[in-house]
C-alpha positions in Angstrom: -10.7 28.3 4.3 -7.8 26.4 5.4 -8.2 23.2 7.0 -5.1 22.1 9.2 -3.7 18.4 8.1 -5.8 18.4 5.8 -5.4 17.6 1.8 -6.9 20.8 0.7 -4.3 22.4 3.2 -1.1 20.4 2.1 -1.9 19.7 -1.7 -2.9 23.9 -2.0 1.2 24.8 -2.0 1.9 22.3 -4.7 -0.9 23.7 -7.0 -0.2 27.5 -6.1 3.2 27.0 -6.7 3.3 24.9 -9.8 0.5 27.0 -11.4 2.2 30.4 -10.6 5.7 29.2 -11.3 5.2 27.7 -14.8 1.9 29.2 -16.6 -0.5 27.2 -15.2 1.2 23.9 -15.8 0.2 20.8 -13.0 3.5 20.2 -11.3 6.5 21.9 -11.0 10.1 21.3 -10.3 9.4 24.6 -7.1 11.2 23.4 -3.7 8.7 24.4 -0.9 10.4 23.9 2.2 7.2 25.1 4.6 4.9 22.4 2.4 8.0 19.7 2.6 8.6 20.2 6.4 4.6 20.4 7.0 4.4 16.9 4.8 7.2 15.5 7.3 5.4 16.6 10.6 2.3 14.8 9.3 3.7 11.9 8.8 6.1 11.3 11.6 3.3 12.6 14.1 1.1 10.0 11.9 3.3 7.3 12.8 3.8 7.6 16.3 -0.9 8.1 16.8 -1.0 4.4 14.5 1.6 2.7 15.9 0.7 3.7 19.6 -3.0 2.8 18.5 -1.8 -0.6 17.3 0.4 -1.7 20.5 -2.5 -0.6 22.2 -5.0 -2.5 20.2 -2.8 -5.4 20.5 -1.7 -5.5 24.0 -5.1 -5.1 25.2 -6.2 -8.7 22.6 -3.4 -10.5 24.0 -3.4 -8.7 27.8 0.3 -7.3 28.0 1.3 -4.3 29.8 1.2 -1.3 27.8 4.2 0.6 27.7 6.1 3.2 25.6 9.2 1.1 26.3 7.5 -0.6 23.1 7.6 2.2 20.9 11.8 2.8 20.9 13.4 0.2 23.2 14.8 -3.3 20.9 14.2 -4.9 23.2 10.8 -5.4 23.0 11.2 -6.5 19.4 12.3 -10.6 18.2 10.2 -13.8 17.7 11.4 -15.5 21.2 8.2 -14.3 23.0 4.3 -13.6 22.4 4.9 -9.7 23.1 7.8 -9.4 20.9 6.2 -10.7 18.1 2.7 -9.0 18.8 5.0 -5.5 18.5 6.5 -6.7 15.1 3.2 -7.3 14.0 2.1 -3.7 14.9 4.9 -2.6 13.2 4.3 -4.1 10.3 0.2 -2.8 10.6 1.6 0.7 10.9 4.0 0.3 7.9 0.5 0.1 6.0 -1.5 2.2 7.8 1.0 4.8 7.3 1.5 4.2 3.6 -2.1 4.9 2.8 -1.2 8.2 5.1 2.0 8.7 2.9 -0.6 8.4 0.0 -3.1 10.8 1.1 -0.3 13.7 2.2 2.1 13.1 -0.3 0.6 11.5 -3.7 3.4 11.5 -5.2 5.3 8.1 -6.7 8.7 9.8 -6.7 8.7 10.7 -3.0 7.6 7.6 -1.3 10.9 6.2 -0.4 12.2 10.0 0.5 9.0 10.3 3.0 9.1 6.8 4.0 13.3 6.8 5.0 12.6 10.2 6.5 9.7 8.8 9.3 12.1 5.8 9.8 15.2 8.2 10.3 13.3 10.3 12.9 12.0 7.1 14.4 15.6 5.7 14.7 16.5 9.8 16.2 13.9 8.9 18.5 14.8 5.7 19.6 18.8 6.5 20.4 17.5 9.6 22.2 15.0 7.6 24.4 17.4 4.9 25.2 20.9 6.8 25.1 21.9 4.1 22.5 21.6 3.1 19.1 19.3 -0.3 18.9 21.7 -3.1 18.4 19.3 -6.2 18.3 19.4 -8.1 14.7 15.4 -8.3 14.9 14.8 -4.2 15.9 17.1 -3.4 12.7 15.2 -6.6 10.6 11.4 -5.2 11.7 12.4 -1.3 10.8 14.1 -2.1 7.1 10.7 -4.4 6.4 9.0 -2.1 7.4 10.7 0.8 5.5 10.4 -1.6 2.5 6.6 -2.2 2.9 5.9 1.3 3.6 7.5 2.5 0.5 6.1 -0.2 -1.8 2.7 0.3 -0.9 2.8 3.7 -0.6 4.3 3.9 -4.4 1.1 1.9 -5.4 -1.2 3.7 -4.5 0.8 6.8 -5.6 1.1 4.9 -8.8 -2.8 4.3 -9.5 -3.9 7.5 -8.5 -1.3 9.2 -11.5 -2.2 6.7 -14.0 -6.0 7.2 -13.9 -7.2 8.6 -17.0 -7.1 12.4 -17.0 -11.0 13.3 -18.8 -10.1 16.2 -21.8 -13.9 16.5 -22.6 -17.7 16.2 -21.0 -18.0 13.3 -22.3 -16.7 10.2 -23.7 -15.5 10.2 -27.3 -15.2 6.7 -29.0 -12.5 7.0 -32.2 
């Protein structure tokens, strides 16, 4: 059964392509554009969903006005006001949350930087479309650069731990 946006559906494309193209080997370098586009859509949607939830949650706690501008405008990021600090915290928490989603959806250490950068470039384009100009403030750029780094490093760490797990070759442990 096909689970939409589930791990089985997203990873099934990798396993099927690898097993048919390479004669049963686990991974291959087969390029699957449908899988890549599906992963990008899942990550971009998750990015905005989680960011919206973090901003909403922190705005309710801090008793700030909830607005869509907090996601896309550069004026709501900065250390000079409480709402700006709250938004920076929301972006940082979102990066940590999206790193776990990156691990779940992509699951490859080599691809973490690619997908993290793609999500943030998509966010950059969304900001340009929403505001009509390129963000120019120092805090907007600093926040997003740090968030790309956080998402990438934590995503790579999680993926590397999964990739480095021992592969059981026999049913029971054998001491040599």
